[in-house]
TORSERO-840534 format. One record per residue (C-alpha): residue number from 1; x, y, z. Coordinates in nm, 2 decimals. Example, Ala and Ser with C-alpha at 12.3 -4.5 7.8 and 13.67 -1.06 7.14 Angstrom:
ATOM, 1, 1.23, -0.45, 0.78
ATOM, 2, 1.37, -0.11, 0.71
//
This chain:
ATOM, 1, -2.58, -1.35, 2.09
ATOM, 2, -2.47, -1.11, 1.83
ATOM, 3, -2.31, -1.22, 1.51
ATOM, 4, -2.10, -0.96, 1.30
ATOM, 5, -1.95, -1.02, 0.96
ATOM, 6, -1.64, -0.84, 0.83
ATOM, 7, -1.32, -0.93, 0.65
ATOM, 8, -1.08, -1.18, 0.77
ATOM, 9, -0.73, -1.07, 0.75
ATOM, 10, -0.54, -1.31, 0.98
ATOM, 11, -0.67, -1.68, 1.00
ATOM, 12, -0.75, -1.89, 1.31
ATOM, 13, -0.98, -1.89, 1.60
ATOM, 14, -0.96, -1.68, 1.93
ATOM, 15, -1.19, -1.67, 2.23
ATOM, 16, -1.17, -1.42, 2.52
ATOM, 17, -1.29, -1.12, 2.68
ATOM, 18, -1.36, -0.80, 2.51
ATOM, 19, -1.14, -0.50, 2.59
ATOM, 20, -1.29, -0.20, 2.40
ATOM, 21, -1.07, 0.09, 2.30
ATOM, 22, -1.21, 0.44, 2.35
ATOM, 23, -1.37, 0.63, 2.07
ATOM, 24, -1.16, 0.82, 1.83
ATOM, 25, -1.08, 1.18, 1.94
ATOM, 26, -1.17, 1.36, 1.62
ATOM, 27, -1.48, 1.55, 1.75
ATOM, 28, -1.31, 1.83, 1.90
ATOM, 29, -1.39, 2.20, 2.00
ATOM, 30, -1.40, 2.44, 1.70
ATOM, 31, -1.35, 2.80, 1.79
ATOM, 32, -1.15, 3.10, 1.65
ATOM, 33, -0.88, 3.24, 1.86
ATOM, 34, -0.80, 3.61, 1.91
ATOM, 35, -0.52, 3.76, 1.70
ATOM, 36, -0.29, 3.81, 1.99
ATOM, 37, -0.32, 3.44, 2.09
ATOM, 38, -0.21, 3.31, 1.74
ATOM, 39, 0.16, 3.27, 1.84
ATOM, 40, 0.07, 3.09, 2.17
ATOM, 41, -0.16, 2.86, 1.98
ATOM, 42, 0.10, 2.78, 1.74
ATOM, 43, 0.35, 2.71, 2.01
ATOM, 44, 0.10, 2.49, 2.19
ATOM, 45, 0.06, 2.29, 1.86
ATOM, 46, 0.43, 2.26, 1.80
ATOM, 47, 0.49, 2.15, 2.15
ATOM, 48, 0.23, 1.87, 2.12
ATOM, 49, 0.39, 1.76, 1.79
ATOM, 50, 0.73, 1.74, 1.98
ATOM, 51, 0.59, 1.55, 2.27
ATOM, 52, 0.41, 1.31, 2.04
ATOM, 53, 0.74, 1.25, 1.84
ATOM, 54, 0.92, 1.20, 2.15
ATOM, 55, 0.67, 0.95, 2.27
ATOM, 56, 0.70, 0.74, 1.97
ATOM, 57, 1.08, 0.76, 1.97
ATOM, 58, 1.07, 0.62, 2.32
ATOM, 59, 0.86, 0.32, 2.19
ATOM, 60, 1.09, 0.27, 1.89
ATOM, 61, 1.39, 0.27, 2.14
ATOM, 62, 1.24, 0.03, 2.39
ATOM, 63, 1.08, -0.20, 2.13
ATOM, 64, 1.11, -0.56, 2.26
ATOM, 65, 1.33, -0.80, 2.09
ATOM, 66, 1.04, -1.03, 2.01
ATOM, 67, 0.81, -0.76, 1.87
ATOM, 68, 0.68, -0.81, 1.51
ATOM, 69, 0.94, -0.66, 1.28
ATOM, 70, 0.67, -0.46, 1.10
ATOM, 71, 0.60, -0.25, 1.41
ATOM, 72, 0.93, -0.05, 1.40
ATOM, 73, 0.88, 0.05, 1.03
ATOM, 74, 0.51, 0.14, 1.11
ATOM, 75, 0.62, 0.36, 1.39
ATOM, 76, 0.88, 0.53, 1.18
ATOM, 77, 0.60, 0.62, 0.92
ATOM, 78, 0.41, 0.79, 1.21
ATOM, 79, 0.71, 0.99, 1.31
ATOM, 80, 0.77, 1.10, 0.94
ATOM, 81, 0.42, 1.21, 0.93
ATOM, 82, 0.47, 1.42, 1.23
ATOM, 83, 0.73, 1.61, 1.05
ATOM, 84, 0.56, 1.63, 0.71
ATOM, 85, 0.49, 1.99, 0.60
ATOM, 86, 0.17, 1.88, 0.45
ATOM, 87, 0.03, 1.81, 0.79
ATOM, 88, 0.23, 2.03, 1.01
ATOM, 89, 0.29, 2.35, 0.81
ATOM, 90, -0.04, 2.35, 0.67
ATOM, 91, -0.21, 2.32, 1.02
ATOM, 92, 0.01, 2.61, 1.14
ATOM, 93, -0.11, 2.82, 0.84
ATOM, 94, -0.47, 2.74, 0.93
ATOM, 95, -0.40, 2.86, 1.29
ATOM, 96, -0.24, 3.18, 1.16
ATOM, 97, -0.45, 3.27, 0.87
ATOM, 98, -0.80, 3.15, 0.97
ATOM, 99, -0.74, 3.18, 1.34
ATOM, 100, -0.86, 2.83, 1.40
ATOM, 101, -0.78, 2.67, 1.74
ATOM, 102, -0.50, 2.40, 1.71
ATOM, 103, -0.74, 2.10, 1.74
ATOM, 104, -0.98, 2.25, 1.46
ATOM, 105, -0.68, 2.32, 1.24
ATOM, 106, -0.53, 1.97, 1.29
ATOM, 107, -0.84, 1.79, 1.22
ATOM, 108, -0.93, 2.00, 0.92
ATOM, 109, -0.58, 1.94, 0.74
ATOM, 110, -0.58, 1.57, 0.86
ATOM, 111, -0.93, 1.52, 0.69
ATOM, 112, -0.81, 1.68, 0.37
ATOM, 113, -0.51, 1.45, 0.36
ATOM, 114, -0.71, 1.15, 0.44
ATOM, 115, -0.96, 1.21, 0.15
ATOM, 116, -0.64, 1.24, -0.09
ATOM, 117, -0.52, 0.91, 0.02
ATOM, 118, -0.87, 0.76, 0.01
ATOM, 119, -0.88, 0.84, -0.37
ATOM, 120, -0.57, 0.65, -0.45
ATOM, 121, -0.60, 0.32, -0.64
ATOM, 122, -0.33, 0.13, -0.46
ATOM, 123, -0.46, -0.07, -0.16
ATOM, 124, -0.13, 0.01, 0.04
ATOM, 125, -0.15, 0.37, -0.03
ATOM, 126, -0.53, 0.40, 0.01
ATOM, 127, -0.49, 0.26, 0.37
ATOM, 128, -0.21, 0.49, 0.45
ATOM, 129, -0.50, 0.74, 0.52
ATOM, 130, -0.53, 0.54, 0.83
ATOM, 131, -0.18, 0.65, 0.93
ATOM, 132, -0.28, 1.03, 0.89
ATOM, 133, -0.60, 0.97, 1.10
ATOM, 134, -0.40, 0.77, 1.37
ATOM, 135, -0.13, 1.05, 1.39
ATOM, 136, -0.39, 1.32, 1.42
ATOM, 137, -0.57, 1.13, 1.70
ATOM, 138, -0.24, 1.09, 1.89
ATOM, 139, -0.17, 1.47, 1.86
ATOM, 140, -0.51, 1.54, 1.99
ATOM, 141, -0.47, 1.31, 2.27
ATOM, 142, -0.15, 1.50, 2.36
ATOM, 143, -0.32, 1.84, 2.32
ATOM, 144, -0.60, 1.72, 2.55
ATOM, 145, -0.36, 1.57, 2.80
ATOM, 146, -0.52, 1.23, 2.78
ATOM, 147, -0.41, 0.88, 2.71
ATOM, 148, -0.47, 0.73, 2.37
ATOM, 149, -0.56, 0.38, 2.49
ATOM, 150, -0.84, 0.46, 2.73
ATOM, 151, -0.90, 0.15, 2.95
ATOM, 152, -0.69, -0.09, 2.78
ATOM, 153, -0.38, -0.03, 2.98
ATOM, 154, -0.56, -0.15, 3.29
ATOM, 155, -0.58, -0.50, 3.13
ATOM, 156, -0.20, -0.54, 3.06
ATOM, 157, -0.16, -0.77, 3.35
ATOM, 158, -0.46, -1.00, 3.28
ATOM, 159, -0.39, -1.37, 3.27
ATOM, 160, -0.71, -1.42, 3.07
ATOM, 161, -0.70, -1.41, 2.68
ATOM, 162, -0.84, -1.08, 2.56
ATOM, 163, -0.99, -0.96, 2.24
ATOM, 164, -0.90, -0.60, 2.15
ATOM, 165, -1.21, -0.43, 2.01
ATOM, 166, -1.14, -0.09, 1.84
ATOM, 167, -1.25, 0.15, 1.57
ATOM, 168, -0.89, 0.10, 1.45
ATOM, 169, -0.55, 0.02, 1.59
ATOM, 170, -0.23, 0.22, 1.55
ATOM, 171, 0.10, 0.06, 1.56
ATOM, 172, 0.20, 0.27, 1.86
ATOM, 173, -0.11, 0.12, 2.05
ATOM, 174, 0.00, -0.24, 1.94
ATOM, 175, 0.34, -0.17, 2.12
ATOM, 176, 0.17, -0.04, 2.43
ATOM, 177, -0.06, -0.36, 2.45
ATOM, 178, 0.20, -0.62, 2.43
ATOM, 179, 0.20, -0.68, 2.80
ATOM, 180, -0.13, -0.86, 2.78
ATOM, 181, -0.24, -1.19, 2.64
ATOM, 182, -0.42, -1.06, 2.34
ATOM, 183, -0.58, -1.35, 2.14
ATOM, 184, -0.73, -1.15, 1.87
ATOM, 185, -0.82, -0.83, 1.72
ATOM, 186, -1.14, -0.68, 1.57
ATOM, 187, -1.20, -0.35, 1.42
ATOM, 188, -1.47, -0.14, 1.26
ATOM, 189, -1.22, -0.02, 1.00
ATOM, 190, -0.94, -0.18, 0.80
ATOM, 191, -0.83, -0.39, 0.52
ATOM, 192, -0.58, -0.67, 0.42
ATOM, 193, -0.30, -0.40, 0.43
ATOM, 194, -0.40, -0.22, 0.75
ATOM, 195, -0.18, -0.20, 1.06
ATOM, 196, -0.40, -0.45, 1.23
ATOM, 197, -0.38, -0.69, 0.94
ATOM, 198, -0.01, -0.67, 0.90
ATOM, 199, 0.08, -0.69, 1.26
ATOM, 200, -0.18, -0.97, 1.35
ATOM, 201, -0.04, -1.19, 1.06
ATOM, 202, 0.31, -1.15, 1.17
ATOM, 203, 0.20, -1.25, 1.52
ATOM, 204, 0.00, -1.53, 1.39
ATOM, 205, -0.30, -1.39, 1.58
ATOM, 206, -0.66, -1.41, 1.43
ATOM, 207, -0.81, -1.08, 1.31
ATOM, 208, -1.12, -0.97, 1.16
ATOM, 209, -1.16, -0.60, 1.03
ATOM, 210, -1.42, -0.39, 0.85
ATOM, 211, -1.70, -0.51, 1.09
ATOM, 212, -1.86, -0.15, 1.07
ATOM, 213, -2.01, -0.12, 1.44
ATOM, 214, -1.83, -0.39, 1.67
ATOM, 215, -1.67, -0.10, 1.89
ATOM, 216, -2.03, 0.03, 1.97
ATOM, 217, -2.19, -0.33, 2.00
ATOM, 218, -1.93, -0.50, 2.23
ATOM, 219, -1.88, -0.39, 2.60
ATOM, 220, -1.59, -0.45, 2.82
ATOM, 221, -1.60, -0.80, 2.95
ATOM, 222, -1.83, -0.95, 2.69
ATOM, 223, -1.72, -1.30, 2.56
ATOM, 224, -1.61, -1.30, 2.21
ATOM, 225, -1.53, -1.56, 1.96
ATOM, 226, -1.31, -1.43, 1.66
ATOM, 227, -1.35, -1.66, 1.35
ATOM, 228, -1.07, -1.57, 1.10
ATOM, 229, -1.18, -1.84, 0.87
ATOM, 230, -1.53, -1.70, 0.82
ATOM, 231, -1.47, -1.34, 0.90
ATOM, 232, -1.71, -1.34, 1.18
ATOM, 233, -1.72, -1.23, 1.55
ATOM, 234, -1.98, -1.38, 1.80
ATOM, 235, -2.06, -1.17, 2.09
ATOM, 236, -2.17, -1.37, 2.41
ATOM, 237, -2.24, -1.69, 2.22
ATOM, 238, -2.43, -1.97, 2.39
ATOM, 239, -2.23, -2.24, 2.57
ATOM, 240, -2.29, -2.51, 2.30
ATOM, 241, -2.15, -2.29, 2.03
ATOM, 242, -1.85, -2.20, 2.25
ATOM, 243, -1.78, -2.58, 2.30
ATOM, 244, -1.80, -2.62, 1.93
ATOM, 245, -1.56, -2.35, 1.86
ATOM, 246, -1.33, -2.48, 2.12
ATOM, 247, -1.32, -2.80, 1.92
ATOM, 248, -1.26, -2.63, 1.60
ATOM, 249, -0.97, -2.42, 1.74
ATOM, 250, -0.81, -2.71, 1.88
ATOM, 251, -0.84, -2.90, 1.53
ATOM, 252, -0.69, -2.57, 1.37
ATOM, 253, -0.39, -2.57, 1.61
ATOM, 254, -0.32, -2.93, 1.54
ATOM, 255, -0.34, -2.87, 1.17
ATOM, 256, -0.10, -2.57, 1.18
ATOM, 257, 0.14, -2.78, 1.37
ATOM, 258, 0.12, -3.07, 1.12
ATOM, 259, 0.17, -2.83, 0.83
ATOM, 260, 0.54, -2.77, 0.95
ATOM, 261, 0.62, -3.13, 0.85
ATOM, 262, 0.54, -3.02, 0.49
ATOM, 263, 0.80, -2.76, 0.49
ATOM, 264, 1.08, -2.95, 0.34
ATOM, 265, 0.87, -3.18, 0.11
ATOM, 266, 0.87, -3.11, -0.25
ATOM, 267, 0.55, -2.94, -0.37
ATOM, 268, 0.43, -3.21, -0.63
ATOM, 269, 0.09, -3.32, -0.74
ATOM, 270, -0.03, -3.67, -0.72
ATOM, 271, 0.05, -3.71, -1.09
ATOM, 272, 0.41, -3.59, -1.05
ATOM, 273, 0.38, -3.23, -1.15
ATOM, 274, 0.64, -3.02, -0.97
ATOM, 275, 0.50, -2.67, -0.85
ATOM, 276, 0.71, -2.38, -0.75
ATOM, 277, 0.62, -2.20, -0.43
ATOM, 278, 0.76, -1.86, -0.36
ATOM, 279, 0.70, -1.58, -0.13
ATOM, 280, 0.58, -1.21, -0.16
ATOM, 281, 0.77, -0.97, 0.08
ATOM, 282, 0.82, -0.59, 0.13
ATOM, 283, 1.13, -0.56, 0.32
ATOM, 284, 1.45, -0.76, 0.38
ATOM, 285, 1.37, -0.86, 0.74
ATOM, 286, 1.07, -1.08, 0.60
ATOM, 287, 1.31, -1.32, 0.45
ATOM, 288, 1.35, -1.55, 0.76
ATOM, 289, 0.99, -1.60, 0.77
ATOM, 290, 0.97, -1.70, 0.41
ATOM, 291, 1.26, -1.94, 0.46
ATOM, 292, 1.09, -2.08, 0.78
ATOM, 293, 0.79, -2.17, 0.56
ATOM, 294, 0.99, -2.35, 0.30
ATOM, 295, 0.98, -2.05, 0.02
ATOM, 296, 1.19, -2.16, -0.29
ATOM, 297, 1.23, -1.81, -0.38
ATOM, 298, 1.10, -1.46, -0.36
ATOM, 299, 0.85, -1.42, -0.62
ATOM, 300, 0.76, -1.05, -0.56
ATOM, 301, 0.98, -0.80, -0.36
ATOM, 302, 0.76, -0.48, -0.36
ATOM, 303, 1.05, -0.23, -0.39
ATOM, 304, 0.80, 0.07, -0.34
ATOM, 305, 0.81, 0.00, 0.03
ATOM, 306, 1.16, 0.12, 0.03
ATOM, 307, 1.03, 0.48, -0.09
ATOM, 308, 0.73, 0.50, 0.14
ATOM, 309, 0.68, 0.71, 0.46
ATOM, 310, 0.99, 0.91, 0.41
ATOM, 311, 1.08, 1.26, 0.34
ATOM, 312, 1.36, 1.19, 0.08
ATOM, 313, 1.42, 0.94, -0.19
ATOM, 314, 1.64, 0.63, -0.09
ATOM, 315, 1.98, 0.66, -0.24
ATOM, 316, 2.13, 0.40, -0.48
ATOM, 317, 2.34, 0.27, -0.20
ATOM, 318, 2.04, 0.23, 0.03
ATOM, 319, 1.84, 0.05, -0.23
ATOM, 320, 2.14, -0.18, -0.33
ATOM, 321, 2.20, -0.27, 0.06
ATOM, 322, 1.83, -0.37, 0.08
ATOM, 323, 1.83, -0.57, -0.23
ATOM, 324, 2.17, -0.74, -0.14
ATOM, 325, 2.05, -0.83, 0.19
ATOM, 326, 1.74, -1.03, 0.03
ATOM, 327, 1.97, -1.19, -0.23
ATOM, 328, 2.24, -1.30, 0.02
ATOM, 329, 1.98, -1.43, 0.27
ATOM, 330, 1.80, -1.64, -0.02
ATOM, 331, 2.14, -1.80, -0.11
ATOM, 332, 2.09, -1.95, -0.46
ATOM, 333, 1.72, -1.92, -0.46
ATOM, 334, 1.57, -1.66, -0.71
ATOM, 335, 1.47, -1.31, -0.61
ATOM, 336, 1.22, -1.13, -0.82
ATOM, 337, 1.23, -0.74, -0.77
ATOM, 338, 0.94, -0.55, -0.90
ATOM, 339, 1.05, -0.20, -1.01
ATOM, 340, 0.87, 0.09, -0.85
ATOM, 341, 0.50, 0.05, -0.85
ATOM, 342, 0.37, 0.41, -0.76
ATOM, 343, 0.15, 0.65, -0.95
ATOM, 344, 0.06, 0.99, -1.02
ATOM, 345, -0.17, 1.00, -0.73
ATOM, 346, 0.13, 1.04, -0.49
ATOM, 347, 0.47, 1.18, -0.60
ATOM, 348, 0.76, 1.06, -0.42
ATOM, 349, 0.85, 1.40, -0.27
ATOM, 350, 0.54, 1.39, -0.05
ATOM, 351, 0.34, 1.64, -0.27
ATOM, 352, 0.01, 1.44, -0.28
ATOM, 353, -0.23, 1.51, -0.56
ATOM, 354, -0.55, 1.35, -0.67
ATOM, 355, -0.58, 1.26, -1.05
ATOM, 356, -0.92, 1.27, -1.23
ATOM, 357, -0.89, 0.89, -1.23
ATOM, 358, -0.57, 0.77, -1.04
ATOM, 359, -0.62, 0.40, -1.13
ATOM, 360, -0.57, 0.48, -1.49
ATOM, 361, -0.32, 0.75, -1.45
ATOM, 362, 0.07, 0.77, -1.46
ATOM, 363, 0.15, 0.48, -1.23
ATOM, 364, 0.41, 0.21, -1.23
ATOM, 365, 0.61, 0.17, -1.55
ATOM, 366, 0.44, 0.48, -1.69
ATOM, 367, 0.57, 0.67, -1.38
ATOM, 368, 0.92, 0.54, -1.40
ATOM, 369, 0.96, 0.61, -1.78
ATOM, 370, 0.85, 0.97, -1.71
ATOM, 371, 1.13, 0.98, -1.46
ATOM, 372, 1.43, 0.80, -1.61
ATOM, 373, 1.68, 0.92, -1.36
ATOM, 374, 1.47, 0.76, -1.07
ATOM, 375, 1.43, 0.45, -1.29
ATOM, 376, 1.80, 0.43, -1.36
ATOM, 377, 1.91, 0.46, -1.00
ATOM, 378, 1.69, 0.17, -0.89
ATOM, 379, 1.80, -0.04, -1.19
ATOM, 380, 2.17, 0.02, -1.10
ATOM, 381, 2.10, -0.10, -0.75
ATOM, 382, 1.91, -0.40, -0.87
ATOM, 383, 2.17, -0.51, -1.12
ATOM, 384, 2.45, -0.46, -0.86
ATOM, 385, 2.27, -0.68, -0.63
ATOM, 386, 2.25, -0.95, -0.90
ATOM, 387, 2.63, -1.01, -0.85
ATOM, 388, 2.52, -1.18, -0.52
ATOM, 389, 2.28, -1.43, -0.64
ATOM, 390, 1.99, -1.50, -0.88
ATOM, 391, 1.80, -1.18, -0.93
ATOM, 392, 1.50, -1.11, -1.18
ATOM, 393, 1.35, -0.77, -1.27
ATOM, 394, 0.98, -0.76, -1.29
ATOM, 395, 0.82, -0.46, -1.45
ATOM, 396, 0.46, -0.36, -1.36
ATOM, 397, 0.16, -0.22, -1.56
ATOM, 398, 0.29, -0.29, -1.90
ATOM, 399, 0.03, -0.22, -2.17
ATOM, 400, 0.21, -0.17, -2.49
ATOM, 401, 0.52, -0.29, -2.67
ATOM, 402, 0.65, 0.05, -2.69
ATOM, 403, 0.68, 0.06, -2.30
ATOM, 404, 0.86, -0.28, -2.34
ATOM, 405, 1.12, -0.13, -2.58
ATOM, 406, 1.16, 0.19, -2.37
ATOM, 407, 1.22, 0.00, -2.05
ATOM, 408, 1.48, -0.24, -2.21
ATOM, 409, 1.65, 0.07, -2.36
ATOM, 410, 1.70, 0.21, -2.01
ATOM, 411, 1.79, -0.12, -1.87
ATOM, 412, 2.06, -0.16, -2.15
ATOM, 413, 2.21, 0.19, -2.08
ATOM, 414, 2.23, 0.10, -1.71
ATOM, 415, 2.41, -0.22, -1.80
ATOM, 416, 2.65, -0.03, -2.03
ATOM, 417, 2.72, 0.23, -1.77
ATOM, 418, 2.80, -0.03, -1.50
ATOM, 419, 3.03, -0.22, -1.74
ATOM, 420, 3.21, 0.11, -1.82
ATOM, 421, 3.26, 0.15, -1.43
ATOM, 422, 3.39, -0.20, -1.40
ATOM, 423, 3.10, -0.29, -1.16
ATOM, 424, 3.01, -0.64, -1.13
ATOM, 425, 2.67, -0.76, -1.21
ATOM, 426, 2.49, -1.06, -1.37
ATOM, 427, 2.48, -0.97, -1.74
ATOM, 428, 2.19, -1.23, -1.79
ATOM, 429, 1.94, -1.10, -1.55
ATOM, 430, 1.58, -1.21, -1.65
ATOM, 431, 1.34, -0.94, -1.74
ATOM, 432, 0.97, -1.01, -1.68
ATOM, 433, 0.65, -0.82, -1.68
ATOM, 434, 0.35, -0.82, -1.45
ATOM, 435, 0.01, -0.91, -1.63
ATOM, 436, -0.23, -0.69, -1.47
ATOM, 437, -0.41, -0.50, -1.74
ATOM, 438, -0.66, -0.67, -1.96
ATOM, 439, -0.50, -0.51, -2.28
ATOM, 440, -0.19, -0.71, -2.21
ATOM, 441, -0.37, -1.03, -2.12
ATOM, 442, -0.60, -1.01, -2.43
ATOM, 443, -0.29, -0.95, -2.67
ATOM, 444, -0.05, -1.17, -2.47
ATOM, 445, 0.15, -1.35, -2.75
ATOM, 446, 0.39, -1.06, -2.84
ATOM, 447, 0.44, -0.98, -2.49
ATOM, 448, 0.53, -1.35, -2.41
ATOM, 449, 0.78, -1.33, -2.69
ATOM, 450, 0.94, -1.01, -2.54
ATOM, 451, 0.99, -1.13, -2.19
ATOM, 452, 1.18, -1.39, -2.00
ATOM, 453, 0.89, -1.47, -1.76
ATOM, 454, 0.54, -1.33, -1.68
ATOM, 455, 0.38, -1.28, -1.34
ATOM, 456, -0.01, -1.24, -1.31
ATOM, 457, -0.11, -0.97, -1.07
ATOM, 458, -0.46, -1.08, -1.02
ATOM, 459, -0.56, -0.80, -0.77
ATOM, 460, -0.54, -0.53, -1.05
ATOM, 461, -0.64, -0.78, -1.32
ATOM, 462, -0.97, -0.85, -1.15
ATOM, 463, -1.03, -0.47, -1.07
ATOM, 464, -0.97, -0.36, -1.44
ATOM, 465, -1.14, -0.65, -1.60
ATOM, 466, -1.46, -0.61, -1.39
ATOM, 467, -1.44, -0.24, -1.35
ATOM, 468, -1.47, -0.28, -0.97
ATOM, 469, -1.29, -0.12, -0.69
ATOM, 470, -1.28, -0.38, -0.43
ATOM, 471, -1.21, -0.12, -0.16
ATOM, 472, -1.54, 0.05, -0.24
ATOM, 473, -1.80, -0.11, 0.00
ATOM, 474, -2.08, -0.04, -0.24
ATOM, 475, -1.96, -0.27, -0.50
ATOM, 476, -1.68, -0.49, -0.33
ATOM, 477, -1.93, -0.78, -0.34
ATOM, 478, -1.90, -0.79, -0.70
ATOM, 479, -1.53, -0.83, -0.69
ATOM, 480, -1.51, -1.18, -0.82
ATOM, 481, -1.19, -1.36, -0.89
ATOM, 482, -1.39, -1.66, -1.01
ATOM, 483, -1.56, -1.47, -1.29
ATOM, 484, -1.52, -1.65, -1.62
ATOM, 485, -1.38, -1.34, -1.79
ATOM, 486, -1.09, -1.31, -1.53
ATOM, 487, -1.02, -1.70, -1.54
ATOM, 488, -1.00, -1.69, -1.93
ATOM, 489, -0.75, -1.41, -1.90
ATOM, 490, -0.54, -1.62, -1.65
ATOM, 491, -0.56, -1.92, -1.86
ATOM, 492, -0.47, -1.74, -2.18
ATOM, 493, -0.18, -1.60, -2.02
ATOM, 494, -0.05, -1.95, -1.89
ATOM, 495, -0.10, -2.11, -2.22
ATOM, 496, 0.09, -1.83, -2.41
ATOM, 497, 0.38, -1.89, -2.16
ATOM, 498, 0.37, -2.26, -2.23
ATOM, 499, 0.38, -2.19, -2.61
ATOM, 500, 0.67, -1.97, -2.57
ATOM, 501, 0.85, -2.19, -2.30
ATOM, 502, 0.86, -1.91, -2.04
ATOM, 503, 0.76, -1.93, -1.67
ATOM, 504, 0.43, -1.79, -1.57
ATOM, 505, 0.34, -1.72, -1.21
ATOM, 506, 0.05, -1.58, -1.01
ATOM, 507, 0.15, -1.33, -0.74
ATOM, 508, -0.17, -1.18, -0.64
ATOM, 509, -0.40, -1.27, -0.36
ATOM, 510, -0.56, -1.56, -0.55
ATOM, 511, -0.21, -1.75, -0.52
ATOM, 512, -0.24, -1.76, -0.15
ATOM, 513, -0.60, -1.86, -0.11
ATOM, 514, -0.58, -2.24, -0.06
ATOM, 515, -0.93, -2.26, -0.17
ATOM, 516, -0.84, -2.17, -0.52
ATOM, 517, -0.53, -2.38, -0.54
ATOM, 518, -0.68, -2.66, -0.73
ATOM, 519, -0.86, -2.42, -0.97
ATOM, 520, -0.52, -2.26, -1.05
ATOM, 521, -0.36, -2.60, -1.10
ATOM, 522, -0.63, -2.68, -1.34
ATOM, 523, -0.56, -2.37, -1.54
ATOM, 524, -0.22, -2.51, -1.58
ATOM, 525, -0.03, -2.28, -1.32
ATOM, 526, 0.30, -2.43, -1.20
ATOM, 527, 0.43, -2.13, -1.01
ATOM, 528, 0.27, -1.96, -0.71
ATOM, 529, 0.38, -1.65, -0.51
ATOM, 530, 0.21, -1.55, -0.19
ATOM, 531, 0.24, -1.40, 0.17
ATOM, 532, 0.48, -1.64, 0.35
ATOM, 533, 0.22, -1.76, 0.60
ATOM, 534, 0.00, -1.90, 0.32
ATOM, 535, 0.26, -2.13, 0.17
ATOM, 536, 0.21, -2.44, 0.37
ATOM, 537, -0.18, -2.43, 0.33
ATOM, 538, -0.13, -2.41, -0.05
ATOM, 539, 0.13, -2.68, -0.05
ATOM, 540, -0.11, -2.91, 0.13
ATOM, 541, -0.36, -2.86, -0.14
ATOM, 542, -0.10, -2.94, -0.41
ATOM, 543, 0.01, -3.27, -0.25
ATOM, 544, -0.35, -3.39, -0.25
ATOM, 545, -0.43, -3.28, -0.62
ATOM, 546, -0.42, -3.46, -0.95
ATOM, 547, -0.31, -3.20, -1.19
ATOM, 548, -0.43, -3.35, -1.53
ATOM, 549, -0.77, -3.45, -1.38
ATOM, 550, -0.81, -3.10, -1.27
ATOM, 551, -0.73, -2.94, -1.61
ATOM, 552, -0.99, -3.15, -1.77
ATOM, 553, -1.26, -3.03, -1.52
ATOM, 554, -1.15, -2.66, -1.54
ATOM, 555, -1.13, -2.66, -1.93
ATOM, 556, -1.48, -2.76, -1.94
ATOM, 557, -1.59, -2.51, -1.66
ATOM, 558, -1.44, -2.23, -1.86
ATOM, 559, -1.72, -2.22, -2.11
ATOM, 560, -1.96, -2.14, -1.83
ATOM, 561, -2.14, -1.79, -1.82
ATOM, 562, -2.13, -1.78, -1.44
ATOM, 563, -1.85, -1.82, -1.18
ATOM, 564, -1.69, -2.15, -1.11
ATOM, 565, -1.74, -2.30, -0.77
ATOM, 566, -1.39, -2.42, -0.66
ATOM, 567, -1.55, -2.67, -0.41
ATOM, 568, -1.66, -2.87, -0.71
ATOM, 569, -1.30, -2.94, -0.79
ATOM, 570, -1.24, -3.11, -0.46
ATOM, 571, -1.47, -3.42, -0.55
//
C-alpha cells in the first residue's frame, strides 16, 4: 500500500479504480525554422488556435443541463485566453523574429505568462496560471494531432466507480469525462481555487490536490481510496482498511443526509445566542445553492469575478444586471458586495505586470482610488441594484482613515449623480470594510466608528500577520490560523464591533472550517460567511455549543504563547 498526503479541497470519501491521465505535453521539440517557412509555421499555429477555439465552443454549446454551472465560465476563460494577444501575438512574434517552431514559441510564451501569474498574491489570480498551462497543452495536442485525454475516454462507459488521477485537470477535460462514474479526483497540482477544486465541490465529489507525484505512482486499474477529510490517497490498501473506509463512507453519507434536516432550523447555541450564517459567492448562478443550504444572506459577493477572464471591462449595465440578479434571488435577505479586489500585479486590460512585491502593492481599494472612473462605474451599478433589496457595500484592504474618507467621498458623489438623474437606489446602503491588514486590526477603534459593519478576511490577515505565503510550499506549514497573534487580532476586532454596536463577521476560510466554529464562537463571533456547502456543517457545531462557556475557555487560552488546540473546546 502507498499512502500520499495532499490538500483536501472537496470533502468526503471515494473508492474506485484509478484512471490515469497522460503526461502533460509541454516537453516538445525545439528547432529553428528556415526563413521561407515562417509564414507557413505562423499559419499552422493560427489554424491550431482556431481548431482549439472551435473545439471549446462545441463543448460550451453542448454542455449538459446538469453540468456544474462553473464549467461554462471556466471554458469561456480558456476561449478568451486563446485570443489574448499576450499569448497569441507574442507567440507569433517568436516564430517570426526568432524563427522558433510553433511548439517552442508557444511553450516559451506560456511559461513566461505562467511565471507572471505565479508571482501574484491573490489565490485566485495565482492559480489562473493553471489556465495558461492548460490552454497551451490543448493547443499543443492540436498541433500534434493527439487527443488531450489519453486513455480516459476509453473508460467513459464503465459502470464501476472511477478515480481520475492527473497532473492537473482542465475544465474542458471535465466536460469530456462526464460520461463515466467518477467518484473522485486526485491531482499532483492544485489548490482551493483550482478548477478541480471548484468543480469537485459543485458536484459534491471528494478531491485531494497538491499530492506531488500521484500521477506517476498510481497505475490504471489500481484500487484507490480518496479521503477528502484527512487529505490522503491510499493506493491498493489492504482489505481490512478498505472495509474500514466503507464503513466511514456510509457514516459520512448518512451524516450529510441528516444535515439537510438542519437547513430551516435557526442557528442558535444551547444558551440562546442567535448566530447569522451567510454564503460567499462569485456569480449570480451560485445563489440557488446558497439558498438550498439555508443561507440567511450573501456575506461576500466577490465582484472581481465579473472582471476576470475577459478582454474588456464589464459595463455598468452588465454589472448592474449581475448584482440585481443576486439581490432579487435573495429576496429580503442581505447581499454584501465587495468592491473590486484586484491589484497592480494584473491590470484589467490584460497587460500583466509583476510588481516588486505585489502583495504589498496597489491592490483593492488602493487600485480603485487610483482609477476613480472604474470605481464610480461599479458603485453606480451596486447602488442601482440596492433599489431591489438589501445591499451592503464592502471595501477591501483598508489601512488608513484617509482611504476611508476618499472612498466615502466617491460614494457620496455617485449618490448625488444618481439622485440628479432621478435614478432609484437605497440612500441608506450600509458601508463596511474588510479587516485583513494588521494595521487596521491593531488600530481598530476609529475604523469601527467609521463604518456600519466589519468583515474579517482571515486569509489575508493570517498571511500579513505571520509574513507567510500559504501558497509557498516551503513555508505553507507555518500558515497557522490558530496562532495567538492572529486570534488576538480577530478578538480585538470583534470586541471593537461590540463596543461600537456594529456587526462583525468572518468571511475567510476560518468561518467555513467546522473544526474552528467553537473557537470563533468563543471569541464572540455571531456572524459567519462561507462557501455554501460548508453552512450546514458549521450550523451543526453551533447547535451543540454553549457560547458563554466557550468564551470563558477561549479568553484564558488567548494568553498562551503557542497555538490553541480547537479540539480542547469540544470537552
